[in-house]
ZAMARGU-4260 file (C-alpha; in steps of 0.2 Angstrom, whole numbers, plus 5000, padded with zeros to 4 digits):
<rodrens>
0) 5017/4908/5144 | 5015/4923/5132 | 5023/4939/5136 | 5025/4953/5123 | 5033/4969/5129
5) 5028/4985/5121 | 5026/5003/5125 | 5013/5017/5121 | 5020/5034/5119 | 5010/5051/5120
10) 5022/5064/5113 | 5009/5078/5108 | 5005/5085/5125 | 4987/5078/5125 | 4980/5068/5139
15) 4969/5054/5132 | 4954/5045/5140 | 4947/5029/5133 | 4957/5031/5117 | 4955/5016/5105
20) 4972/5008/5100 | 4974/4995/5086 | 4990/4987/5081 | 4997/4971/5073 | 5007/4959/5084
25) 5018/4945/5078 | 5019/4928/5088 | 5031/4914/5090 | 5026/4898/5080 | 5014/4887/5090
30) 5011/4899/5105 | 4994/4907/5100 | 4978/4899/5093 | 4962/4907/5088 | 4955/4902/5105
35) 4969/4910/5115 | 4964/4924/5127 | 4975/4939/5129 | 4975/4954/5140 | 4986/4970/5141
40) 4995/4971/5158 | 5002/4988/5164 | 5018/4990/5174 | 5009/4989/5191 | 5000/4973/5186
45) 4983/4980/5181 | 4975/4970/5167 | 4964/4977/5153 | 4954/4967/5140 | 4958/4967/5122
50) 4951/4960/5106 | 4961/4948/5095 | 4959/4947/5076 | 4970/4934/5067 | 4978/4941/5051
55) 4990/4927/5046 | 4995/4910/5052 | 5010/4899/5053 | 5011/4882/5044 | 5005/4873/5060
60) 4989/4883/5061 | 4994/4894/5075 | 4992/4913/5074 | 5007/4922/5066 | 5001/4940/5066
65) 4985/4947/5074 | 4977/4964/5077 | 4976/4968/5095 | 4962/4981/5100 | 4961/4989/5117
70) 4957/5006/5125 | 4969/5016/5135 | 4970/5031/5147 | 4986/5040/5145 | 4993/5057/5152
75) 5001/5071/5142 | 5018/5066/5137 | 5018/5049/5146 | 5025/5033/5141 | 5017/5017/5146
80) 5027/5001/5148 | 5014/4987/5144 | 5014/4968/5141 | 5003/4957/5131 | 5000/4942/5141
85) 4989/4926/5143 | 4994/4924/5161 | 4978/4929/5170 | 4960/4923/5174 | 4944/4931/5168
90) 4941/4938/5185 | 4957/4948/5185 | 4952/4960/5171 | 4950/4977/5177 | 4937/4982/5163
95) 4926/4971/5152 | 4921/4980/5137 | 4906/4968/5133 | 4902/4964/5115 | 4896/4975/5101
100) 4879/4968/5098 | 4873/4965/5080 | 4855/4961/5076 | 4848/4958/5058 | 4830/4962/5057
105) 4819/4966/5042 | 4833/4967/5030 | 4842/4979/5041 | 4857/4978/5053 | 4856/4985/5070
110) 4873/4988/5078 | 4873/4992/5097 | 4890/4998/5103 | 4883/5000/5121 | 4882/5019/5120
115) 4873/5021/5103 | 4863/5010/5091 | 4865/5012/5073 | 4854/5005/5059 | 4861/5000/5042
120) 4850/4994/5027 | 4856/4978/5019 | 4844/4976/5004 | 4851/4978/4986 | 4845/4995/4978
125) 4842/5003/4995 | 4849/5020/4999 | 4866/5019/5009 | 4861/5027/5025 | 4867/5027/5043
130) 4854/5030/5056 | 4859/5033/5074 | 4847/5033/5089 | 4853/5051/5091 | 4848/5056/5073
135) 4831/5046/5074 | 4826/5057/5089 | 4829/5073/5079 | 4811/5076/5073 | 4815/5092/5064
140) 4826/5083/5051 | 4821/5085/5033 | 4831/5070/5026 | 4840/5055/5032 | 4859/5053/5030
145) 4864/5050/5012 | 4879/5051/5000 | 4877/5061/4984 | 4887/5061/4968 | 4885/5075/4956
150) 4891/5072/4938 | 4898/5084/4925 | 4881/5088/4919 | 4875/5093/4936 | 4864/5077/4938
155) 4863/5071/4955 | 4865/5052/4960 | 4864/5044/4977 | 4874/5029/4984 | 4864/5013/4984
160) 4868/4996/4991 | 4873/4981/4980 | 4879/4970/4995 | 4884/4970/5013 | 4898/4960/5021
165) 4900/4959/5040 | 4917/4954/5047 | 4918/4936/5054 | 4925/4941/5072 | 4911/4934/5083
170) 4918/4941/5100 | 4919/4959/5094 | 4923/4967/5111 | 4931/4983/5105 | 4928/4985/5086
175) 4917/4978/5072 | 4916/4982/5054 | 4905/4979/5039 | 4909/4983/5021 | 4896/4989/5008
180) 4898/4989/4990 | 4887/4999/4978 | 4884/5011/4964 | 4876/5028/4962 | 4858/5030/4955
185) 4848/5045/4950 | 4829/5049/4953 | 4825/5040/4937 | 4835/5024/4942 | 4849/5028/4930
190) 4865/5022/4936 | 4882/5031/4936 | 4897/5022/4929 | 4906/5026/4945 | 4906/5013/4960
195) 4909/5014/4978 | 4915/5003/4993 | 4912/5009/5010 | 4918/5001/5026 | 4909/5006/5042
200) 4919/5003/5059 | 4910/5003/5075 | 4918/5005/5092 | 4912/4998/5109 | 4905/5010/5121
205) 4906/5025/5109 | 4895/5036/5099 | 4906/5038/5084 | 4910/5027/5069 | 4923/5027/5055
210) 4917/5028/5037 | 4930/5023/5024 | 4923/5028/5008 | 4931/5023/4991 | 4926/5030/4974
215) 4930/5019/4959 | 4931/5021/4941 | 4931/5002/4935 | 4933/5006/4916 | 4949/5003/4907
220) 4959/5018/4901 | 4960/5018/4882 | 4979/5024/4882 | 4980/5028/4863 | 4998/5025/4857
225) 5002/5017/4874 | 5001/5034/4882 | 4991/5038/4899 | 4987/5056/4900 | 4973/5064/4909
230) 4958/5067/4897 | 4958/5049/4892 | 4941/5042/4885 | 4941/5029/4900 | 4941/5043/4913
235) 4925/5049/4921 | 4922/5067/4926 | 4911/5073/4940 | 4908/5089/4950 | 4906/5083/4968
240) 4904/5069/4981 | 4896/5073/4998 | 4890/5065/5014 | 4875/5073/5020 | 4869/5072/5039
245) 4853/5079/5045 | 4854/5092/5060 | 4844/5105/5068 | 4842/5121/5057 | 4845/5132/5073
250) 4860/5122/5078 | 4877/5132/5081 | 4894/5127/5074 | 4910/5125/5082 | 4927/5121/5073
255) 4942/5115/5082 | 4958/5117/5072 | 4971/5105/5076 | 4984/5114/5066 | 4983/5130/5076
260) 4976/5121/5091 | 4962/5133/5094 | 4943/5133/5094 | 4933/5144/5082 | 4915/5148/5086
265) 4904/5151/5071 | 4886/5155/5067 | 4871/5144/5062 | 4877/5143/5044 | 4895/5140/5041
270) 4906/5135/5026 | 4924/5129/5027 | 4934/5125/5012 | 4953/5120/5009 | 4957/5126/4992
275) 4975/5120/4991 | 4989/5114/5001 | 4993/5130/5010 | 5011/5127/5005 | 5024/5139/4997
280) 5022/5129/4981 | 5003/5127/4981 | 5001/5131/4963 | 5015/5118/4957 | 5013/5110/4940
285) 5010/5094/4950 | 4992/5099/4949 | 4990/5101/4931 | 4973/5095/4923 | 4970/5087/4906
290) 4973/5104/4898 | 4990/5106/4906 | 4983/5120/4917 | 4984/5123/4936 | 4967/5129/4940
295) 4967/5131/4959 | 4957/5146/4965 | 4967/5152/4980 | 4980/5146/4993 | 4975/5140/5010
300) 4957/5139/5017 | 4942/5150/5021 | 4929/5149/5034 | 4913/5159/5030 | 4900/5160/5044
305) 4885/5171/5048 | 4895/5183/5058 | 4913/5181/5053 | 4926/5175/5040 | 4943/5167/5044
310) 4957/5163/5032 | 4973/5153/5034 | 4985/5141/5026 | 4981/5124/5033 | 4967/5117/5044
315) 4964/5100/5051 | 4946/5103/5057 | 4934/5094/5069 | 4918/5102/5064 | 4904/5101/5077
320) 4885/5105/5076 | 4876/5106/5092 | 4858/5100/5090 | 4845/5102/5104 | 4849/5086/5112
325) 4866/5080/5105 | 4881/5086/5096 | 4886/5079/5079 | 4905/5080/5075 | 4914/5076/5059
330) 4932/5074/5055 | 4941/5069/5039 | 4958/5062/5040 | 4972/5071/5032 | 4960/5085/5027
335) 4972/5099/5020 | 4984/5086/5013 | 4970/5079/5002 | 4963/5095/4996 | 4951/5101/4990
340) 4940/5098/5004 | 4925/5106/5012 | 4913/5105/5027 | 4897/5115/5029 | 4882/5117/5039
345) 4867/5125/5030 | 4850/5125/5038 | 4846/5107/5041 | 4861/5098/5033 | 4878/5095/5039
350) 4888/5092/5022 | 4905/5084/5021 | 4912/5087/5004 | 4925/5074/5000 | 4926/5081/4983
355) 4918/5099/4984 | 4910/5108/4969 | 4923/5108/4955 | 4929/5098/4940 | 4936/5081/4944
360) 4943/5067/4933 | 4944/5049/4940 | 4955/5040/4927 | 4950/5023/4921 | 4955/5010/4934
365) 4958/5023/4947 | 4951/5024/4965 | 4951/5037/4979 | 4948/5033/4997 | 4943/5045/5012
370) 4942/5041/5030 | 4928/5051/5038 | 4924/5050/5057 | 4907/5054/5063 | 4902/5056/5082
375) 4883/5057/5083 | 4882/5062/5102 | 4897/5067/5111 | 4897/5086/5115 | 4916/5086/5118
380) 4922/5076/5103 | 4938/5085/5095 | 4946/5069/5087 | 4963/5075/5093 | 4968/5057/5096
385) 4966/5055/5077 | 4976/5070/5072 | 4990/5067/5084 | 4990/5048/5086 | 4999/5038/5100
390) 5015/5028/5095 | 5015/5010/5098 | 5033/5002/5100 | 5034/4983/5100 | 5051/4978/5107
395) 5062/4974/5092 | 5071/4960/5101 | 5054/4951/5102 | 5050/4954/5084 | 5066/4946/5079
400) 5063/4931/5091 | 5046/4927/5083 | 5054/4926/5065 | 5037/4932/5059 | 5044/4947/5049
405) 5056/4941/5036 | 5074/4947/5037 | 5071/4957/5053 | 5086/4960/5065 | 5083/4970/5081
410) 5098/4981/5080 | 5107/4989/5065 | 5125/4985/5064 | 5129/4995/5049 | 5129/5012/5058
415) 5136/5022/5043 | 5122/5017/5032 | 5109/5019/5045 | 5114/5037/5048 | 5111/5040/5029
420) 5094/5031/5030 | 5089/5042/5045 | 5091/5058/5033 | 5074/5052/5027 | 5066/5058/5042
425) 5078/5070/5051 | 5089/5078/5037 | 5086/5094/5028 | 5079/5086/5013 | 5069/5072/5022
430) 5053/5064/5014 | 5042/5077/5022 | 5052/5092/5015 | 5052/5083/4998 | 5033/5085/4998
435) 5034/5103/5000 | 5047/5105/4986 | 5035/5100/4973 | 5018/5101/4983 | 5015/5082/4983
440) 4998/5086/4990 | 4980/5085/4984 | 4968/5070/4983 | 4978/5061/4969 | 4996/5065/4974
445) 4996/5064/4993 | 5006/5050/5000 | 5018/5047/4985 | 5036/5051/4986 | 5045/5065/4976
450) 5057/5057/4964 | 5070/5071/4967 | 5084/5060/4960 | 5077/5063/4943 | 5081/5081/4944
455) 5100/5078/4943 | 5106/5088/4929 | 5090/5098/4926 | 5094/5116/4923 | 5077/5124/4922
460) 5070/5136/4935 | 5053/5129/4937 | 5047/5114/4947 | 5052/5098/4939 | 5038/5085/4943
465) 5042/5066/4945 | 5032/5053/4955 | 5040/5038/4963 | 5026/5025/4963 | 5034/5014/4976
470) 5049/5009/4966 | 5060/4997/4976 | 5046/4996/4989 | 5048/5011/5001 | 5032/5005/5010
475) 5042/4989/5016 | 5057/5000/5020 | 5047/5012/5030 | 5038/4998/5040 | 5055/4989/5043
480) 5063/5005/5049 | 5047/5009/5060 | 5048/4992/5069 | 5067/4993/5071 | 5068/5011/5077
485) 5051/5015/5084 | 5051/5032/5075 | 5033/5036/5072 | 5038/5046/5056 | 5042/5030/5047
490) 5024/5023/5051 | 5017/5040/5045 | 5026/5039/5028 | 5021/5020/5026 | 5003/5024/5030
495) 5002/5039/5018 | 5011/5029/5004 | 5001/5013/5006 | 4984/5022/5004 | 4991/5031/4989
500) 4998/5016/4980 | 4982/5005/4984 | 4971/5019/4976 | 4981/5028/4963 | 4996/5018/4957
505) 4987/5001/4955 | 4976/4999/4939 | 4959/4994/4946 | 4951/4987/4931 | 4947/4970/4923
510) 4942/4977/4906 | 4960/4980/4899 | 4973/4967/4893 | 4977/4954/4906 | 4995/4959/4907
515) 4988/4977/4912 | 4973/4973/4923 | 4977/4975/4941 | 4995/4980/4939 | 5006/4993/4946
520) 5010/5008/4936 | 5029/5013/4934 | 5036/5028/4942 | 5037/5044/4931 | 5048/5040/4916
525) 5067/5044/4919 | 5073/5062/4917 | 5056/5068/4911 | 5043/5079/4919 | 5026/5070/4923
530) 5016/5083/4913 | 4998/5076/4911 | 5001/5058/4914 | 5001/5060/4933 | 5006/5043/4941
535) 5005/5033/4925 | 5022/5035/4917 | 5020/5040/4899 | 5013/5056/4892 | 5010/5063/4875
540) 5020/5078/4880 | 5036/5067/4883 | 5051/5069/4871 | 5066/5057/4870 | 5076/5059/4886
545) 5092/5053/4879 | 5099/5044/4863 | 5091/5027/4859 | 5077/5031/4871 | 5059/5024/4868
550) 5044/5026/4879 | 5026/5020/4880 | 5017/5006/4889 | 5007/5002/4904 | 5010/4992/4920
555) 5025/4980/4918 | 5032/4966/4928 | 5049/4975/4931 | 5039/4986/4943 | 5029/4975/4955
560) 5031/4977/4974 | 5020/4967/4986 | 5030/4965/5002 | 5027/4982/5009 | 5009/4981/5006
565) 5009/4964/5015 | 5019/4972/5029 | 5007/4986/5031 | 4993/4974/5032 | 5001/4965/5046
570) 5003/4981/5056 | 4986/4988/5053 | 4974/4974/5047 | 4970/4985/5032 | 4961/4974/5020
575) 4964/4985/5005 | 4982/4982/5007 | 4980/4963/5008 | 4968/4963/4993 | 4982/4973/4983
580) 4995/4960/4987 | 4983/4946/4980 | 4978/4957/4965 | 4996/4961/4960 | 5000/4942/4962
585) 4986/4938/4950 | 4992/4952/4938 | 5010/4947/4937 | 5005/4929/4935 | 4995/4933/4920
590) 5009/4944/4913 | 5021/4929/4914 | 5010/4915/4910 | 4998/4923/4898 | 4979/4922/4895
595) 4970/4906/4891 | 4967/4909/4873 | 4974/4902/4857 | 4979/4919/4850 | 4987/4923/4867
600) 4997/4907/4866 | 5002/4910/4848 | 5008/4928/4853 | 5017/4921/4868 | 5026/4908/4857
605) 5031/4922/4845 | 5038/4932/4859 | 5048/4917/4866 | 5067/4921/4865 | 5064/4939/4869
610) 5076/4943/4884 | 5062/4950/4897 | 5048/4938/4895 | 5045/4920/4899 | 5049/4908/4885
615) 5034/4897/4883 | 5042/4884/4873 | 5056/4880/4885 | 5046/4886/4900 | 5061/4896/4905
620) 5060/4913/4914 | 5072/4928/4912 | 5084/4930/4926 | 5079/4948/4930 | 5070/4958/4943
625) 5053/4954/4935 | 5055/4936/4939 | 5061/4940/4956 | 5046/4951/4959 | 5035/4936/4953
630) 5043/4925/4966 | 5041/4937/4980 | 5023/4941/4975 | 5019/4922/4976 | 5028/4920/4993
635) 5019/4935/5000 | 5002/4928/4994 | 5008/4911/5002 | 5011/4921/5018 | 4994/4929/5018
640) 4984/4913/5013 | 4995/4898/5018 | 4989/4891/5001 | 5003/4878/4997 | 5000/4881/4978
645) 5009/4898/4979 | 5024/4890/4987 | 5024/4877/4974 | 5023/4889/4960 | 5037/4900/4967
650) 5048/4885/4966 | 5042/4881/4948 | 5048/4898/4943 | 5065/4897/4952 | 5069/4880/4944
655) 5064/4886/4927 | 5075/4901/4929 | 5092/4894/4934 | 5101/4877/4937 | 5115/4872/4948
660) 5125/4867/4933 | 5122/4883/4923 | 5136/4889/4911 | 5136/4907/4919 | 5147/4914/4905
665) 5132/4913/4894 | 5122/4925/4905 | 5132/4940/4899 | 5134/4948/4916 | 5148/4959/4910
670) 5134/4969/4901 | 5129/4977/4917 | 5115/4989/4911 | 5106/4974/4903 | 5109/4961/4917
675) 5112/4969/4934 | 5095/4964/4940 | 5100/4946/4942 | 5104/4951/4960 | 5085/4955/4963
680) 5082/4937/4957 | 5095/4929/4969 | 5087/4939/4983 | 5070/4932/4979 | 5078/4915/4980
685) 5085/4919/4997 | 5067/4924/5003 | 5061/4907/4996 | 5075/4898/5006 | 5071/4907/5022
690) 5052/4903/5020 | 5056/4884/5018 | 5068/4885/5032 | 5056/4893/5044 | 5042/4880/5040
695) 5055/4866/5041 | 5054/4860/5023 | 5073/4856/5019 | 5067/4846/5005 | 5073/4843/4987
700) 5066/4860/4982 | 5075/4869/4995 | 5092/4861/4991 | 5090/4864/4972 | 5087/4882/4975
705) 5101/4883/4988 | 5114/4874/4977 | 5110/4885/4961 | 5111/4900/4972 | 5128/4895/4979
710) 5134/4891/4961 | 5130/4909/4956 | 5137/4916/4972 | 5153/4907/4969 | 5154/4915/4952
715) 5151/4932/4959 | 5165/4929/4972 | 5177/4927/4958 | 5171/4939/4945 | 5161/4954/4953
720) 5167/4971/4957 | 5157/4986/4964 | 5147/4994/4949 | 5156/5011/4950 | 5173/5002/4949
725) 5167/4998/4931 | 5160/5015/4927 | 5165/5013/4909 | 5151/5000/4907 | 5138/5011/4914
730) 5127/5023/4904 | 5124/5034/4919 | 5137/5031/4933 | 5129/5039/4947 | 5129/5034/4966
735) 5112/5025/4964 | 5124/5010/4959 | 5131/5010/4976 | 5114/5008/4983 | 5111/4993/4971
740) 5128/4986/4977 | 5120/4983/4994 | 5110/4968/4986 | 5127/4960/4983 | 5133/4962/5000
745) 5117/4953/5006 | 5120/4939/4993 | 5138/4936/4999 | 5132/4934/5017 | 5117/4923/5012
750) 5129/4911/5002 | 5140/4910/5018 | 5124/4907/5029 | 5117/4892/5018 | 5134/4885/5013
755) 5139/4868/5021 | 5157/4874/5022 | 5160/4892/5028 | 5170/4902/5016 | 5179/4917/5023
760) 5182/4924/5006 | 5163/4927/5005 | 5164/4937/5021 | 5179/4947/5015 | 5170/4951/4998
765) 5154/4957/5007 | 5165/4968/5019 | 5174/4975/5004 | 5158/4979/4995 | 5150/4986/5010
770) 5165/4998/5013 | 5164/5004/4995 | 5146/5008/4998 | 5149/5018/5014 | 5164/5027/5006
775) 5154/5032/4990 | 5138/5038/4999 | 5147/5047/5013 | 5156/5057/4999 | 5140/5061/4989
780) 5131/5077/4993 | 5116/5070/4986 | 5115/5054/4996 | 5098/5059/5003 | 5090/5057/4985
785) 5074/5047/4986 | 5080/5032/4976 | 5096/5030/4986 | 5087/5031/5003 | 5074/5018/4997
790) 5087/5006/4990 | 5096/5007/5007 | 5080/5004/5017 | 5075/4990/5005 | 5091/4980/5006
795) 5099/4984/5023 | 5088/4971/5032 | 5092/4957/5020 | 5111/4961/5022 | 5110/4962/5041
800) 5100/4947/5043 | 5112/4935/5034 | 5127/4944/5041 | 5122/4942/5059 | 5111/4927/5059
805) 5117/4908/5061 | 5105/4894/5056 | 5101/4880/5068 | 5101/4868/5054 | 5116/4858/5048
810) 5114/4860/5029 | 5118/4846/5017 | 5133/4846/5005 | 5130/4852/4988 | 5121/4839/4978
815) 5125/4831/4961 | 5113/4836/4947 | 5110/4830/4929 | 5110/4843/4915 | 5093/4849/4910
820) 5085/4840/4896 | 5083/4849/4880 | 5066/4853/4874 | 5059/4847/4858 | 5052/4864/4852
825) 5041/4857/4839 | 5033/4845/4850 | 5031/4858/4864 | 5022/4870/4852 | 5010/4857/4847
830) 5006/4852/4865 | 5003/4871/4869 | 4992/4874/4854 | 4982/4858/4857 | 4978/4863/4875
835) 4971/4879/4869 | 4961/4872/4855 | 4953/4860/4867 | 4945/4875/4876 | 4943/4887/4862
840) 4931/4901/4864 | 4927/4912/4850 | 4921/4925/4862 | 4938/4925/4871 | 4948/4925/4855
845) 4939/4941/4849 | 4940/4949/4866 | 4959/4946/4866 | 4961/4953/4849 | 4949/4968/4851
850) 4960/4974/4866 | 4975/4974/4855 | 4968/4981/4839 | 4957/4997/4838 | 4951/4992/4820
855) 4945/4975/4827 | 4937/4983/4841 | 4928/4995/4830 | 4922/4981/4818 | 4915/4971/4833
860) 4906/4987/4838 | 4916/4990/4854 | 4915/5009/4857 | 4931/5008/4867
</rodrens>
């Protein structure tokens, strides 16, 4: 019998009726199949139907994670104790949603939710339009629903369809989605270079839909001199992007402001605009444009209507227009946070301005997504359930029991470090307050974390701007903390950051170098203000930060984080997060393995021997965090797809990085600054071992990785000290190093976990390091810096898991291994080059060369 305890918490003094709830649930191996029927059971035994959508699977084909959708009634400030169960008969369900009906007819899709029918065109080149039965009855309308882009020359383009993809969930009892990809075309069929992707989500027995709309510049940035400033030739400038909905010209407007919790009655024609964040630092240099200027007109928002004007700082508006028969209401998620935003009703058009009239630059490979909700009928829709969502808390003990979330423990044993971590949501400089310090708001910035640790030593009086760009995977840390603690603030931070990373921090192009395409941009360069490079690391305005400093470059393998994106997908079913994981996996693979061309292979051979790249002659990988990230990305991709190739590739990287008989003295680990990140690699090996253990594959690959790890852990036991006890070897001996030491605590516990003979010295060493970390951070007044908090969140689960877990397996003794065979370099080079010659393409060779040489590109006639 399946029994998953969870609770639903209403903490915003808002009673909810038929509110949709959607949350990812993990399941124990072998308990849930794609045919399993589940229901939500309340404390009094009442059963409510739910929709099950599998997200990932166990190796035996059973469901590992699935989205569970249901609707709920809940009173103000109520907590419901619920249970997800399969112990019921169909007749016992108290409510049967019925299915959302979908009919394809004459190149159109009709979606009937039970309360409303929507019609969507599916033909290529057709205008993207949503027609509801309520709109179709509005005879006075002058135009259909449409989405319009205005470029920098004031030329107007409308969104047209390229293709439509409907989700594969047949029994859509609560929710159904379709995704539309397309472009923008003007009246003369001229196409804009900008593209879009829109996901429309329909809900059973409702008259509202969710429109996730993503604007995309697929061009590559030109990044001259390896610099990534605004104003780059690959950027595209535009003036506005709006969604237009027909309404009655005589209809009146009402706005419900969820920030002030009040209704605002307006006239027939009303214009609302959020100009800036409404914060104290609203004109922060974080908002610089390509010219290095902050050109924000005013602080806060303005509402202009026929009869009145309202002003304020921040507004989260549900904007409703009452037609003769029905009321059309719209709501943009995170309205003021993603400023500028505007909504207006003028005559016969309700216009939602995702980018209101202004000057916008979408950089090469950059995206921006908005979530717009539209209710076409309900006269009482305020969308308060979106602005103030319910909190879903799955019992942590159950999550641990499933083993479906790697390294998860249901309770934190290291209370001293947990208290420091909680400063991220409760302390005076928590992550929400950090946003205010630099005004980390606006459509490009919102969701990212402020890298306040980079301000240490800064003596200026102005705001120092530094973006964090998911370094050390705070998305994962936030999701882990949310599941372990149930604090909704952690989920909010994960939600905001994931959406930012998926759009802004990842380079969404296939037109640049393979080692850049699809990659993750670094955080702002250390100790330097972001200036005009926004979230792309290096600016033309940067000067040397310290002696021996060099800058320049694009996405790099030392900065690749996929586990948080995967974890967010497991909780939300957000397909963009899943796609991001697989995209980053492809990118980091290209970065290590190289492109399929002769010139690329020659270049890789020339690079062989450099410390931070793969040696293509010996097939050896560097023992650093880049290789660790590569392994983790492959394992995350395996978890999402169950494709064995990913797991096999992960072992190939591991086995070509270290060996159980390595002479560790050759690694130069005494040079901490150059080699400290071998610990990241060892952690990735721990993830590989756990995956193999969970799928019951204690094979040769498992024991090779285990034995090599134990060999290095034994060296660490006899040689390693906390970093700050060797401060003379550090260039910047700050307390970040104490956060990094938590990795080694976990490695000592991991070695004890997998060792066939338990070693008390490993436990003593781990305890010593742990106490050093606690003492160091408790005495540090800056222990709430972003980087320190994120390092603790990233690594505390790894350390806790191996400290407080015991395996059910009796691991074999360490095996005997022959020394690695030395490679005949000359023969290896010949084999590599012959392979590339056998598939030689002049076109590919010229493309590879032109992407690395402006002169060659010019000779070949490439304008870029």
